[in-house]
C-alpha positions in Angstrom: 102.0 74.5 162.0 100.9 77.9 162.9 98.2 80.1 161.3 98.4 84.0 161.0 95.9 86.7 160.5 97.5 90.0 159.3 96.8 93.0 156.7 98.7 93.0 153.5 99.0 95.9 150.8 99.5 95.2 147.3 99.3 97.1 144.2 98.6 96.1 140.6 97.3 97.6 137.6 93.8 96.7 136.2 92.1 97.6 132.9 88.6 98.1 133.7 86.8 99.5 130.7 83.4 101.9 131.1 80.0 100.8 130.3 79.9 102.9 127.5 82.6 101.5 126.2 81.8 98.0 126.6 78.7 98.7 124.8 80.0 100.6 122.0 82.2 97.9 121.2 79.3 95.1 121.5 77.1 97.4 119.3 80.5 97.8 116.9 80.6 94.0 116.3 77.0 93.4 114.9 75.8 93.2 111.8 73.2 95.2 110.5 70.6 92.7 110.6 71.6 91.8 114.4 71.6 95.5 114.9 67.6 95.7 113.8 67.0 92.9 115.8 68.3 94.7 119.2 66.6 97.7 117.9 63.5 96.5 118.1 64.5 94.7 121.2 65.5 97.8 122.8 62.2 99.8 121.7 60.1 97.0 123.6 62.0 97.2 126.8 62.7 100.8 127.0 60.0 103.3 127.0 62.6 106.2 126.8 63.1 105.8 123.7 61.4 105.8 120.3 60.5 105.9 116.8 61.4 109.3 115.5 58.1 109.4 113.6 56.1 107.9 116.5 57.9 110.6 118.7 56.5 113.5 116.4 53.2 111.8 116.6 53.2 111.9 120.1 54.6 115.6 120.3 51.7 116.6 118.2 49.4 115.4 120.5 50.9 116.8 123.3 51.6 120.1 122.2 48.1 120.3 120.9 47.1 119.7 124.7 49.5 122.3 125.9 49.6 125.1 123.4 53.4 124.8 123.3 53.3 123.6 119.9 55.1 126.7 118.0 58.2 127.0 120.4 59.0 123.5 120.2 58.6 122.9 116.2 61.2 125.7 115.8 63.9 123.4 117.4 63.4 120.9 115.0 65.7 120.0 112.2 66.8 117.4 109.7 69.0 115.6 112.4 66.6 113.4 113.5 66.4 111.5 110.7 69.6 109.9 111.6 69.8 107.1 114.1 71.0 108.2 117.3 72.9 111.2 115.8 75.8 112.1 118.4 78.9 113.7 118.4 80.8 111.0 119.8 83.5 108.7 118.7 85.5 105.2 119.3 88.2 106.5 121.4 87.7 105.4 125.3 85.8 108.2 127.3 86.4 110.0 130.6 84.1 108.4 132.9 83.7 111.7 134.4 81.9 113.1 131.0 79.4 110.6 130.2 76.7 111.9 132.8 77.6 115.2 132.2 76.8 115.2 128.0 74.1 117.5 126.9 70.6 116.1 124.8 71.0 119.0 122.3 73.7 116.5 121.2 71.2 113.4 121.3 67.6 114.9 119.9 67.8 118.4 118.5 64.2 119.6 120.0 65.2 118.9 123.6 67.2 121.3 125.6 67.4 119.5 128.5 70.4 119.0 130.5 69.4 115.9 133.0 71.8 115.3 135.9 72.4 111.4 136.1 74.8 112.4 139.3 72.1 113.3 141.6 71.1 110.1 143.0 68.5 107.9 141.4 70.6 106.0 138.6 72.0 102.5 138.9 74.3 102.3 136.0 76.7 99.7 136.0 78.3 97.4 133.9 75.6 95.2 133.5 73.3 98.1 132.1 75.6 97.7 129.0 76.1 94.2 129.2 72.2 93.8 129.1 72.0 95.4 125.7 73.7 93.3 123.9 71.9 90.6 121.8 72.1 86.9 123.1 72.5 84.8 120.1 72.7 82.1 122.1 76.0 79.8 122.5 78.0 80.0 119.2 81.3 79.1 117.7 83.1 82.5 119.2 82.2 82.2 122.7 82.9 78.4 122.8 86.3 78.5 121.3 87.4 81.5 123.2 86.4 80.0 126.4 88.1 76.7 125.2 91.2 78.5 124.4 91.1 80.8 127.7 92.4 77.9 129.8 95.4 77.1 128.0 96.6 80.5 126.3 98.5 83.3 128.2 96.5 86.4 128.4 98.8 88.6 125.5 97.7 85.5 123.1 94.0 86.3 123.9 93.7 89.0 121.1 95.1 86.8 118.6 92.8 83.8 119.3 90.0 86.4 118.7 91.0 87.6 115.6 91.2 84.0 114.4 88.4 83.4 115.2 86.3 86.0 113.6 88.3 84.7 110.3 86.6 81.8 110.5 83.6 81.0 108.6 80.5 79.0 109.7 82.0 75.7 109.2 85.3 76.0 111.7 87.6 77.0 108.4 90.2 79.2 108.6 89.5 81.7 105.8 92.8 83.5 105.5 96.5 81.7 105.4 98.2 81.9 109.0 101.2 83.9 106.9 98.8 86.4 105.7 96.8 86.8 109.3 100.3 87.3 111.2 101.1 90.1 108.3 98.1 91.7 108.8 97.4 92.1 111.7 101.4 92.5 112.9 101.1 89.4 115.0 104.0 86.8 115.4 104.1 84.3 113.2 105.2 81.5 115.6 102.4 82.5 118.2 99.9 82.4 115.4 100.9 79.0 114.7 100.5 77.8 118.5 97.3 79.0 119.0 95.8 77.5 115.6 97.4 74.4 116.9 95.1 74.3 120.0 92.4 75.5 118.4 92.6 72.6 115.9 92.7 70.2 118.5 89.4 71.0 120.2 86.8 68.7 120.2 85.9 67.2 117.5 89.0 68.6 115.7 89.9 71.0 112.4 88.6 73.9 113.5 90.9 76.5 112.2 92.4 74.2 109.4 92.5 75.9 105.8 89.8 73.2 104.6 88.5 69.4 105.0 92.0 67.2 104.5 93.7 69.4 106.9 90.8 68.9 109.2 90.2 65.3 108.0 94.0 64.2 109.3 94.1 66.2 112.5 90.8 64.2 113.4 92.7 61.1 112.4 95.4 61.7 114.6 93.3 62.8 117.7 91.4 59.3 116.8 94.7 57.7 117.2 95.6 57.0 113.5 99.7 57.2 112.8 100.8 59.0 109.8 101.2 55.3 108.0 97.9 54.2 109.1 96.2 53.9 105.5 93.5 56.2 106.3 96.2 58.7 106.9 97.5 58.0 103.7 94.5 58.1 101.5 93.6 61.8 102.8 97.3 62.8 102.9 98.3 61.6 99.6 95.2 60.8 97.5 92.9 63.4 98.2 92.0 64.0 94.7 91.0 60.6 93.6 89.3 60.0 96.9 86.7 63.3 95.7 86.7 61.7 92.0 86.1 58.3 93.8 88.9 56.9 92.3 88.7 53.4 94.7 90.5 51.0 92.7 93.2 53.6 91.5 93.6 54.5 95.3 93.9 50.6 96.4 96.5 50.0 93.4 98.5 53.0 94.4 97.9 51.7 98.4 98.8 48.4 97.8 95.8 47.1 99.7 92.6 45.2 98.4 89.3 46.8 97.9 88.0 44.8 101.3 90.7 46.9 103.3 90.3 50.1 101.4 86.7 49.9 102.7 87.5 49.6 106.0 89.5 52.6 105.7 87.1 54.6 104.3 84.5 53.8 106.6 86.8 55.3 109.1 87.1 58.3 107.1 83.4 58.9 106.3 83.0 58.5 110.4 84.9 62.0 110.4 83.5 65.7 110.8 83.5 67.4 107.7 81.9 70.5 109.6 84.3 70.6 112.1 82.1 73.9 113.8 78.6 72.1 113.3 77.9 71.8 116.9 79.1 75.3 117.8 77.5 77.1 114.8 74.1 78.3 115.5 71.7 80.4 112.4 73.7 81.4 109.8 72.0 84.5 107.8 70.7 83.2 104.0 71.4 86.9 102.5 73.8 89.7 103.3 72.8 93.2 103.5 75.3 95.3 102.0 76.3 98.1 104.7 77.5 100.7 102.3 77.9 101.1 98.7 80.5 103.1 96.5 79.6 105.9 93.6 81.6 108.1 91.6 81.2 111.8 92.3 83.4 113.9 90.2 86.0 111.1 89.3 86.3 110.0 92.8 85.0 107.1 94.7 82.4 107.9 97.5 81.0 105.9 100.1 77.4 106.1 101.0 76.3 104.6 104.1 73.0 102.4 103.9 70.6 104.0 106.5 67.4 102.9 105.2 67.0 99.4 107.4 67.7 100.9 110.3 64.5 103.2 111.9 65.0 106.4 113.2 65.1 106.9 117.0 65.0 109.4 119.3 64.6 110.1 123.2 61.0 110.1 124.8 59.8 114.0 125.9 57.9 112.9 128.5 60.6 111.1 130.3 62.6 113.8 130.1 60.1 116.0 131.3 60.1 113.9 134.8 63.9 114.7 134.7 63.2 118.2 134.2 60.6 118.9 136.5 61.2 116.1 139.3 58.3 117.7 141.6 55.8 117.5 139.0 56.2 113.3 139.6 56.7 110.9 142.7 59.8 109.9 143.5 59.3 106.3 142.1 58.5 107.6 138.7 61.7 110.4 138.6 64.2 107.1 139.5 62.4 105.0 137.2 63.1 108.1 134.2 66.2 108.5 135.4 67.2 105.1 134.7 65.5 104.1 131.6 66.5 107.7 130.1 70.2 106.8 131.3 70.0 103.5 129.2 68.4 104.8 126.1 71.4 107.7 126.2 74.0 105.2 126.2 71.7 102.9 123.6 72.1 105.9 121.4 75.1 107.0 121.5 76.3 103.2 120.9 74.5 103.4 117.4 76.4 106.8 116.8 80.1 105.5 117.5 79.2 102.4 115.8 78.0 104.8 112.5 81.2 107.2 113.2 84.1 104.3 113.1 82.6 102.5 110.3 82.2 105.3 107.8 85.6 106.6 109.2 87.0 103.3 108.1 84.9 103.2 104.6 86.7 106.6 104.1 90.0 104.5 104.6 89.3 101.7 102.4 88.4 103.8 99.5 91.2 106.2 99.8 93.9 103.4 99.7 91.8 101.2 97.4 90.6 103.8 94.9 92.3 101.5 91.9 90.4 98.7 92.9 87.3 100.7 92.6 88.2 101.9 89.3 89.4 99.0 87.8 88.4 95.8 89.7 90.2 93.1 91.8 93.2 92.1 90.3 94.2 96.0 91.0 93.6 95.7 94.8 96.2 96.8 97.0 97.8 95.2 100.1 96.4 96.8 103.4 96.5 95.6 107.2 93.8 96.3 110.0 96.6 97.5 111.7 97.7 100.3 109.4 93.9 101.4 109.4 93.6 101.6 113.7 96.7 103.8 113.6 95.2 106.5 111.2 91.8 106.0 113.0 93.6 105.9 116.5 91.7 103.0 117.3 92.9 99.6 118.5 93.3 96.9 116.0 91.2 94.5 117.6 87.8 97.2 117.5 88.7 97.5 113.4 88.6 93.8 113.5 85.2 93.9 115.4 84.3 96.9 113.1 84.6 94.8 109.9 83.1 91.5 110.8 79.8 90.7 109.2 80.0 94.3 107.5 79.5 94.4 103.8 80.1 96.9 100.9 78.3 96.9 97.4 80.6 98.1 94.0 80.9 97.5 90.6 82.3 94.7 90.9 80.0 93.0 93.5 79.2 92.6 96.8 82.4 92.1 99.3 83.1 92.0 102.8 84.6 94.5 104.4 87.5 92.2 105.5 88.0 91.7 101.6 89.8 94.5 101.6 92.4 93.9 104.1 94.9 91.2 102.7 98.1 90.8 102.6 100.4 90.0 99.6 103.5 90.6 97.4 104.7 94.2 97.3 101.8 96.3 96.2 99.8 93.3 95.3 97.3 91.5 97.3 96.6 88.1 97.8 93.2 88.6 95.7 95.1 90.5 92.8 97.5 87.8 92.5 94.7 84.8 92.6 93.0 87.3 90.2 96.1 87.6 87.6 96.4 83.9 88.1 93.1 82.9 87.1 93.3 85.6 84.2 96.9 83.7 83.2 95.3 80.5 83.2 92.0 81.3 81.1 94.5 82.6 78.3 96.7 79.6 78.0 96.7 77.2 75.5 94.6 74.1 76.3 96.7 71.8 74.4 100.0 73.0 76.6 98.7 74.4 79.6 100.9 76.3 82.1 102.9 74.4 84.8 102.5 76.2 88.2 106.1 76.9 87.8 105.5 78.8 84.3 102.9 80.5 86.1 105.1 81.6 88.8 107.6 82.9 85.9 105.0 84.7 84.5 104.1 86.6 87.6 107.6 87.4 88.1 107.8 89.0 84.6 105.1 91.2 85.7 106.9 92.5 89.2 105.2 89.5 91.5 107.5 87.3 92.7 105.6 84.3 95.0 107.1 80.5 95.1 105.6 77.9 93.0 104.1 76.5 96.1 102.4 79.6 96.5 101.5 79.2 93.0 99.7 75.8 93.6 97.8 77.0 96.8 95.8 80.3 95.2 95.5 77.8 92.2 93.3 75.3 94.6 92.0 78.0 96.3 90.4 79.3 93.3 89.3 75.8 92.3 91.1 75.9 88.9 92.9 72.0 88.6 96.5 71.4 87.6 98.2 71.2 84.5 97.4 67.6 83.5 93.5 67.8 84.1 93.6 70.9 82.3 94.7 69.5 79.4 92.2 69.9 76.2 90.0 71.9 78.0 
């Protein structure tokens, strides 16, 4: 065997995100409470950024000493009330333009043009990554790390979207077909990824509910479909929830002792598959928007009260503007912190810009919902919204995560407005219609699922009887026999 040393050339394409874009995406997916925590953390660590009120007080003290208060106060305007008010968008920015920005875009009372390309700055991908909140190991990161080892590169985006549609217990909050339709994914690929996800220990993550999760866990434990445990969960779930044990024993043809043995196995299953991954769950939600009516049109209002007003510190800008008056170490430190602060404020403004644009799209598309209620919610996809906003669908998916809007019909997550459906009716509106039909039925002769299907068809909504039963279960409405007489 012979070994040779040599040089070879290889041509390949590589996608590399700029640190500013990395930071924009990280800040975009934060809920308001998490963003508040990140801002407070950055204020403590970066002296080049300060509260607007704090900056005003410091400016007044500096002005009184230097006698320049009249000149600097003339450049103040109302834009400082905004959090990081910049002229940016969510589109990828050319790397050559990021270091050549004007501070007029950042703070209206400063007119400095720092040159970060003249040395002393140490920007890299780590500058952006260090700004992100460290929530500790979470469901998203843990699952994606597991899935990356078994998925192809083109499936990773689908996996991210699926994970973002899981609740804190690990259950999928939307149907797989709706997920595929909403995001324009291939249904078979969605099913394959879900299959892999559902078999991550302890089993059941990505299932629609506890019943399906228990079936997956029983499979992983080696229980065959003919086992008593599997039959109880699969065929007698409602009776199990109602503790109708004699009925289950009779239908399964087993003794009560044998039934109790099977129930001990079922009791050992994990009802919350994501329990080991989930960390702290918020006890309340804080709406990011409200929708009000002006001149007979719905108008979104962006809540800014929870976020502090930020600005760049003049002292550090002055070090960059007049480097000869300070030591080399002071100027280098000022450049590093100032660059970090600029990136941070741009990231916050990018988040605000995209969220406001997205909310305007929602209000425009769902005008009838805001006017008349959930039954008039229309089908909508994140892919369509992304095309109109000229961003990637995954960016919209990050944007809606953990964001809420206050309406006349309650507080809803932004994800609520991106639902598939039948025809021009969304899933939520169809479920609302089923609820109204059941509420109006004669309790002495309750409607069957097929009769409800026929009623919906008469209204122009064509769905299967099985879909009616599924939506009814999701609404917590019992079956026909259980509704009789109530």
